[in-house]
C-alpha positions as CSV (number, residue, x, y, z in Angstrom):
1,M,-95.1,-153.7,-51.7
2,D,-96.1,-150.9,-49.2
3,A,-93.4,-148.8,-51.5
4,N,-95.3,-149.6,-54.6
5,N,-98.4,-148.6,-53.6
6,S,-97.1,-145.4,-52.0
7,F,-95.9,-144.6,-55.2
8,L,-99.3,-145.0,-57.3
9,A,-100.9,-142.8,-54.6
10,R,-98.7,-140.0,-54.6
11,L,-99.1,-140.6,-58.3
12,N,-102.9,-140.4,-57.9
13,D,-102.6,-137.6,-56.0
14,F,-100.7,-135.8,-58.6
15,A,-102.2,-132.5,-60.1
16,Y,-101.7,-129.8,-62.5
17,L,-104.1,-127.2,-63.5
18,D,-106.7,-128.7,-61.7
19,L,-106.0,-132.0,-63.7
20,T,-105.1,-135.1,-61.9
21,L,-102.8,-137.5,-63.8
22,T,-105.5,-139.7,-64.9
23,Q,-107.3,-136.7,-66.5
24,W,-104.5,-135.4,-68.5
25,L,-103.5,-139.3,-69.9
26,G,-107.3,-139.2,-71.1
27,L,-107.1,-135.6,-72.0
28,A,-103.8,-136.7,-74.2
29,V,-105.3,-140.0,-75.4
30,L,-108.4,-137.9,-76.4
31,S,-106.6,-135.6,-78.5
32,I,-104.6,-137.1,-80.6
33,I,-107.7,-139.6,-81.3
34,L,-109.8,-136.4,-82.2
35,W,-107.1,-135.1,-84.0
36,T,-106.4,-137.9,-85.9
37,V,-110.2,-137.7,-87.3
38,L,-110.4,-133.8,-87.4
39,R,-107.4,-134.5,-90.3
40,F,-108.5,-137.3,-91.7
41,V,-111.6,-135.1,-92.6
42,L,-109.4,-131.9,-93.8
43,R,-107.7,-134.5,-96.4
44,Q,-111.0,-135.6,-98.1
45,A,-112.3,-131.7,-97.3
46,I,-109.4,-131.1,-99.5
47,K,-109.9,-134.2,-102.0
48,H,-113.6,-133.1,-102.8
49,F,-112.4,-129.9,-103.2
50,Q,-110.1,-130.2,-105.8
51,N,-112.6,-131.8,-107.5
52,V,-114.9,-129.4,-107.7
53,A,-112.3,-126.7,-108.7
54,R,-111.3,-128.6,-111.5
55,H,-114.3,-128.4,-113.1
56,T,-115.5,-124.5,-112.6
57,A,-114.0,-121.8,-114.5
58,S,-113.7,-119.6,-111.1
59,H,-110.8,-118.7,-109.0
60,W,-111.8,-118.7,-105.8
61,D,-112.7,-122.1,-105.5
62,D,-108.6,-122.6,-106.2
63,L,-107.6,-120.1,-103.3
64,F,-109.6,-122.2,-101.1
65,V,-108.0,-125.5,-101.4
66,S,-104.7,-123.8,-101.1
67,L,-106.0,-122.2,-98.0
68,L,-107.2,-126.0,-97.0
69,R,-103.5,-127.2,-97.8
70,R,-101.8,-124.4,-95.8
71,T,-104.2,-125.8,-92.9
72,S,-101.3,-126.4,-90.3
73,G,-101.7,-129.5,-87.9
74,I,-100.6,-127.7,-84.8
75,L,-103.6,-125.6,-85.3
76,I,-106.2,-129.0,-85.6
77,F,-104.5,-130.4,-82.5
78,V,-104.6,-127.6,-80.5
79,I,-108.6,-127.5,-81.2
80,A,-108.2,-131.0,-80.5
81,F,-107.0,-130.5,-77.0
82,Y,-109.1,-127.9,-76.1
83,A,-112.3,-129.5,-77.1
84,S,-110.5,-132.5,-74.8
85,A,-110.8,-130.2,-71.6
86,F,-114.2,-130.5,-72.1
87,L,-114.8,-134.6,-71.9
88,V,-112.6,-135.1,-69.1
89,G,-113.8,-132.2,-67.0
90,A,-111.5,-129.4,-66.8
91,S,-112.2,-126.7,-65.1
92,P,-113.1,-123.3,-66.3
93,E,-109.8,-121.5,-65.0
94,T,-108.0,-124.3,-67.0
95,R,-109.9,-124.3,-70.5
96,M,-109.6,-120.6,-70.5
97,I,-105.4,-121.3,-70.2
98,F,-106.0,-123.7,-73.1
99,Y,-108.2,-121.4,-74.9
100,K,-105.8,-118.5,-75.0
101,G,-103.4,-121.5,-76.8
102,V,-106.2,-121.8,-79.0
103,V,-106.3,-118.3,-80.0
104,I,-102.5,-117.8,-80.1
105,S,-102.8,-120.6,-82.9
106,L,-105.6,-118.7,-84.5
107,F,-103.8,-116.0,-84.8
108,F,-100.8,-117.8,-86.4
109,Q,-102.8,-119.4,-89.2
110,A,-104.5,-116.3,-90.0
111,A,-101.2,-114.8,-91.2
112,I,-100.0,-117.7,-92.8
113,W,-103.7,-117.6,-94.7
114,G,-103.2,-114.2,-95.1
115,N,-100.1,-114.8,-97.0
116,Q,-101.4,-117.2,-99.3
117,V,-104.4,-114.5,-100.0
118,V,-101.7,-111.8,-100.4
119,E,-99.5,-114.0,-103.0
120,Y,-102.4,-115.4,-104.8
121,L,-104.5,-112.1,-105.9
122,L,-101.0,-110.5,-106.3
123,R,-100.7,-113.4,-108.8
124,R,-103.6,-113.1,-110.6
125,Y,-103.5,-109.5,-110.6
126,L,-99.9,-109.9,-112.6
127,M,-101.4,-112.4,-114.8
128,K,-104.5,-110.0,-115.8
129,R,-102.2,-107.3,-115.9
130,N,-99.8,-108.9,-118.3
131,H,-102.1,-111.0,-120.5
132,V,-100.6,-114.2,-119.7
133,D,-102.6,-118.0,-118.6
134,T,-99.9,-119.1,-115.9
135,P,-98.4,-117.4,-113.5
136,E,-94.9,-118.4,-114.6
137,N,-94.4,-116.7,-117.5
138,F,-93.6,-113.5,-115.4
139,D,-91.1,-112.9,-112.7
140,I,-92.4,-112.3,-109.2
141,S,-89.7,-111.0,-107.9
142,A,-90.1,-107.9,-110.1
143,Y,-92.8,-107.2,-107.2
144,S,-91.7,-108.0,-104.5
145,A,-91.9,-104.7,-102.7
146,I,-95.9,-104.8,-102.8
147,N,-95.3,-108.5,-101.3
148,I,-93.1,-108.1,-98.9
149,T,-95.3,-104.7,-97.7
150,G,-98.8,-106.5,-97.5
151,K,-97.3,-109.4,-95.6
152,F,-95.7,-107.0,-93.2
153,L,-98.7,-105.2,-92.2
154,L,-100.7,-108.1,-92.3
155,W,-98.6,-109.7,-89.4
156,T,-98.5,-106.4,-87.6
157,L,-102.2,-106.0,-87.8
158,L,-102.8,-109.5,-86.6
159,F,-100.1,-109.5,-84.1
160,L,-101.9,-106.7,-82.3
161,L,-105.1,-107.9,-82.7
162,L,-103.9,-111.2,-81.1
163,L,-102.4,-108.8,-78.4
164,D,-105.5,-107.2,-77.9
165,N,-107.6,-110.8,-77.3
166,L,-104.9,-111.7,-75.0
167,G,-106.2,-108.8,-72.5
168,I,-102.8,-106.5,-73.3
169,N,-103.4,-102.7,-73.7
170,I,-101.8,-102.0,-77.2
171,T,-102.6,-98.3,-76.8
172,A,-99.2,-97.4,-75.6
173,L,-97.8,-100.1,-77.8
174,V,-99.2,-98.6,-80.7
175,T,-98.4,-94.9,-79.7
176,G,-94.9,-96.8,-79.2
177,L,-94.3,-97.7,-82.2
178,G,-95.9,-94.5,-84.3
179,I,-93.0,-92.5,-82.4
180,G,-90.7,-94.9,-83.1
181,G,-91.2,-95.3,-86.3
182,I,-91.1,-91.7,-87.2
183,A,-87.2,-92.2,-85.8
184,I,-86.8,-95.0,-87.8
185,A,-88.3,-93.1,-91.2
186,L,-85.9,-90.4,-90.6
187,A,-82.9,-92.4,-90.4
188,V,-83.4,-94.6,-92.6
189,Q,-84.9,-92.0,-95.0
190,N,-82.9,-92.4,-97.8
191,I,-83.8,-96.6,-97.9
192,L,-87.2,-95.9,-97.5
193,G,-86.7,-93.4,-100.6
194,D,-85.7,-96.3,-102.6
195,I,-88.3,-98.3,-101.4
196,F,-91.1,-96.4,-102.6
197,A,-89.4,-95.7,-105.8
198,S,-89.4,-99.7,-105.8
199,L,-93.5,-99.3,-105.6
200,S,-93.9,-96.6,-108.1
201,I,-91.7,-98.6,-110.6
202,V,-94.5,-101.6,-110.3
203,L,-97.3,-99.4,-110.3
204,D,-96.5,-96.9,-113.1
205,R,-94.5,-99.9,-114.6
206,P,-91.8,-97.2,-116.8
207,F,-90.5,-100.3,-116.9
208,E,-90.3,-104.5,-116.3
209,V,-87.8,-107.6,-116.2
210,G,-86.7,-108.4,-119.7
211,D,-87.0,-104.5,-121.3
212,F,-84.0,-102.8,-122.9
213,I,-83.6,-99.5,-121.1
214,V,-81.1,-96.4,-121.8
215,V,-80.4,-94.5,-118.6
216,G,-78.2,-91.7,-119.2
217,D,-75.0,-92.7,-120.8
218,K,-76.1,-96.6,-119.3
219,S,-78.1,-99.2,-121.5
220,G,-79.0,-103.1,-121.0
221,T,-82.0,-105.4,-120.0
222,V,-83.3,-105.1,-117.2
223,E,-82.8,-108.4,-114.7
224,N,-84.2,-107.7,-111.4
225,I,-86.3,-105.0,-109.7
226,G,-85.8,-105.0,-106.0
227,L,-86.8,-103.3,-102.7
228,K,-83.8,-100.7,-103.6
229,T,-82.0,-101.4,-106.5
230,S,-82.6,-102.6,-109.8
231,R,-80.2,-104.5,-112.0
232,I,-79.5,-104.3,-116.0
233,K,-77.1,-106.4,-117.9
234,S,-75.5,-104.1,-120.3
235,L,-75.0,-104.8,-124.0
236,S,-70.9,-105.5,-123.0
237,G,-72.1,-108.1,-120.1
238,E,-71.5,-106.0,-117.4
239,Q,-74.0,-106.1,-114.5
240,L,-75.3,-102.5,-113.6
241,V,-76.8,-101.4,-110.2
242,F,-79.2,-98.8,-110.4
243,P,-81.1,-97.1,-106.8
244,N,-84.6,-97.1,-107.0
245,K,-85.0,-93.7,-106.6
246,T,-82.1,-92.9,-109.6
247,L,-84.0,-94.9,-112.2
248,I,-87.5,-92.5,-111.2
249,E,-85.9,-89.3,-110.8
250,T,-84.4,-90.1,-114.7
251,E,-85.6,-89.9,-118.2
252,I,-85.6,-93.4,-119.1
253,S,-85.8,-95.4,-123.0
254,N,-88.0,-98.3,-122.8
255,F,-87.2,-99.7,-126.7
256,K,-89.1,-102.7,-125.2
257,R,-92.4,-100.7,-125.8
258,M,-91.4,-99.7,-129.4
259,Q,-93.9,-100.7,-132.0
260,T,-92.4,-99.4,-135.0
261,R,-88.9,-97.3,-135.6
262,R,-88.5,-94.0,-137.7
263,I,-85.8,-93.9,-139.6
264,V,-83.7,-90.9,-140.8
265,F,-80.9,-91.3,-143.2
266,G,-79.2,-89.0,-145.7
267,F,-76.5,-89.2,-149.1
268,G,-75.3,-86.7,-150.9
269,V,-74.6,-87.0,-154.4
270,V,-71.8,-84.5,-156.6
271,Y,-72.6,-81.0,-157.7
272,N,-72.3,-81.5,-161.7
273,T,-75.3,-84.1,-161.6
274,P,-77.7,-83.4,-164.5
275,R,-80.8,-81.9,-163.1
276,E,-83.4,-84.5,-164.6
277,K,-81.0,-87.2,-162.3
278,L,-81.4,-85.1,-159.2
279,Q,-85.4,-84.8,-160.0
280,R,-85.8,-88.8,-160.5
281,I,-83.6,-89.5,-157.7
282,P,-86.3,-89.3,-154.6
283,D,-88.3,-91.8,-157.0
284,L,-85.9,-94.2,-157.3
285,V,-85.7,-94.0,-153.4
286,K,-89.2,-94.7,-152.7
287,E,-89.0,-97.6,-155.3
288,I,-86.5,-99.0,-153.5
289,I,-87.9,-99.1,-150.3
290,Q,-91.4,-99.8,-151.2
291,N,-89.8,-102.8,-152.5
292,T,-88.0,-103.8,-149.1
293,R,-89.6,-106.3,-146.7
294,D,-91.0,-104.6,-143.3
295,T,-91.1,-101.0,-144.2
296,A,-93.2,-98.3,-145.2
297,F,-91.9,-95.4,-147.2
298,D,-92.4,-91.4,-145.6
299,R,-90.3,-89.2,-147.9
300,A,-87.4,-88.1,-149.8
301,H,-86.3,-84.6,-150.5
302,F,-83.9,-82.6,-152.2
303,V,-82.6,-80.8,-148.7
304,K,-79.8,-78.8,-149.5
305,F,-76.7,-77.6,-150.7
306,A,-73.6,-78.7,-149.2
307,E,-70.5,-77.5,-149.3
308,S,-69.3,-80.2,-151.6
309,S,-72.4,-82.5,-152.4
310,L,-76.1,-81.5,-153.1
311,D,-77.7,-83.6,-150.1
312,F,-81.1,-85.9,-149.6
313,E,-82.7,-87.1,-147.1
314,V,-85.1,-90.0,-146.9
315,V,-87.2,-91.0,-143.7
316,Y,-89.4,-94.8,-143.5
317,I,-90.6,-96.4,-141.0
318,M,-89.6,-99.9,-139.9
319,Q,-92.9,-102.1,-139.2
320,T,-90.7,-104.0,-136.4
321,P,-88.8,-102.8,-133.6
322,E,-86.2,-105.1,-133.5
323,Y,-82.6,-103.6,-134.1
324,N,-80.8,-106.4,-135.6
325,T,-83.8,-106.4,-138.7
326,Y,-83.5,-102.4,-138.8
327,M,-79.8,-103.1,-139.4
328,D,-80.3,-105.7,-142.1
329,T,-83.2,-103.4,-144.1
330,Q,-80.9,-100.8,-144.1
331,Q,-77.7,-102.2,-145.2
332,H,-80.5,-103.9,-148.0
333,I,-81.2,-100.0,-149.1
334,N,-77.7,-99.3,-149.1
335,F,-76.6,-101.7,-151.8
336,A,-80.0,-101.2,-153.5
337,L,-78.9,-97.4,-153.9
338,F,-75.2,-97.8,-154.8
339,E,-76.2,-100.8,-157.4
340,R,-78.9,-98.2,-158.5
341,F,-77.2,-95.1,-158.8
342,A,-74.2,-96.7,-160.7
343,N,-77.0,-97.5,-163.4
344,E,-78.5,-94.5,-163.5
345,G,-74.8,-93.1,-163.7
346,I,-75.3,-91.1,-160.5
347,E,-72.2,-89.7,-158.3
348,F,-72.0,-90.3,-154.7
349,A,-70.3,-87.4,-153.2
350,F,-67.3,-87.3,-151.3
351,P,-65.5,-84.5,-148.6
352,S,-63.6,-82.6,-151.1
353,R,-63.0,-78.8,-152.2
354,T,-62.0,-77.4,-155.7
355,I,-59.3,-75.1,-155.6
356,I,-58.9,-72.3,-158.3
357,I,-55.4,-71.0,-159.1
358,Q,-55.5,-68.0,-161.2
359,S,-51.6,-66.6,-162.7
360,A,-50.1,-63.6,-162.0
361,S,-49.6,-61.1,-164.7
362,Q,-46.3,-59.9,-165.4
363,E,-46.5,-56.7,-163.7
364,Q,-47.5,-58.9,-160.4
365,A,-44.9,-61.5,-161.2
366,G,-43.4,-61.0,-157.1
367,S,-47.3,-62.3,-156.1
368,A,-48.5,-65.4,-156.8
369,I,-51.4,-65.9,-154.6
370,R,-53.2,-62.3,-153.6
371,I,-56.0,-63.6,-150.5
372,P,-58.3,-60.6,-150.2
373,A,-58.6,-59.1,-146.8
374,A,-61.9,-59.7,-144.8
375,P,-64.4,-56.9,-145.1
376,Q,-64.0,-54.4,-142.6
377,L,-67.5,-52.9,-140.7
378,Q,-67.6,-49.6,-140.4
379,P,-69.3,-47.9,-137.4
380,N,-72.4,-45.9,-138.2
């Protein structure tokens, strides 16, 4: 019995951070009760603002609801614990220690909220820029450079503010970070060049995910725009990986941005084609193209006298950028030209040479063929 009384006496004498065991037990119970009440209030607030957001056109209430959902239960418990310390009569020194815990939790919660704000604003910006109604219609990975850079700057700023609020002198730290940042930048300047090139691609938008581009002698569809490299799937199936810095320094042809396609093609007819039929050819070509779907006739001209043909040049505009549609249209025009020329008795030319052999006189029987010498230039 005496041993039990002695043990209880030692428990009553126990104190940590100027709080007795009874006060600690009371602090724990009050913290749990207050945490439960605050969690209930938070859930009810989320439900209420969700109902409000459904009936409004503004997107800011959607952001507010999203932030409420991202509120950490740890932060709520730390606040409940700090408030309970007043109720159990904790000393000012003890409450100051608990207050530092609240400050740390608040800054981490602010970082979580900041991440959500950065992502939300980025998605809203992309939806507006790409003229889509839902964020599922585009790939945000193409904009990962802006997303990661924004979050990195946010966390760095909040970390420095946290240290300053905890009473730590951050002047020397900021100076050291500046010098260290310069040294790191010099060491990884190639990587940083690709990262800034990625930002340039995102902001300037020379191409986007899904665009068909040609870079030098390589071509394909853009699959991903990363921090350092961009990946393109070529027509033959393999994946091409380009450093972003190389892409912004190279001439790029973006066929996805093509609205119409200007087509130039030519053909030749034989030299013995009558003049009347030659004059009719531009009108025949114009008639064929005007009767072809998705085309706009531009011009058709007799352009030159070639070695073995009389050459014509034709220009028309495809009203759709699709390459397969263009090939189908050109094939239709070629078939129509072939059929129409056959009906008109106009012959297509093919590479040929006419050799004229003149028989030698009897006096020159020993010389079957005479080839005149090239003219010689005489000096002045």
